[in-house]
N, C-alpha and C positions, 0 to 999 in steps of 0.2 A: 208892500211886504216889510215886515219888521227886520231890523238889523240883527244878524246872528252873531253870537259870541262863540268863537272857536276855542276849544280847550285841547292843548296838545299833551299827550301822555308820554313821559320819558320813563321807560322801564329800565331794565338792567343794562341796556345798551350803552350807558354812559360809563360803565365799568368802575364806578365810584371815583372817577377822575374829575375834579372840579373844572378843569379847562374844557373837557368834553361837555359838561353840563352848561357852561357859559356859552360855548359855541352853538350848542343845540338850542338853547333859549333864544339866542339872537336869530337863528335861522327860523325858528317858530314865529317870532315876532315879525320878521320880514315877510312871512307868508300868511299873516293875518290872525295868528293866535293871540288872544287877549290874556289868556291864562295858561299855566302849565300845571300838570299833575306829575310830581316827581315820586317815583316808586323805587324802593330798594329792598333787598333781602339780606338779612344777616347770614354770614357764612355758617354759623352754628346751626341754622335752621335748614340748610340745604338738604340734609339727609331726609327730611320730611317733605320736600318740595314735590315729589312725584305723587303723593297722595292728594294733593290739591287738585 
């Protein structure tokens, strides 16, 4: 079996706080993730969020 590369997705649960992102990145790495996808939403776009 080939080695799998796990990608962890960090959505808005980091609340834009760098310390949260760093902690989550470390936890992902400790649990086997080789890459992370960091996602954020600008506050000015939140009024359109429900239509997505």
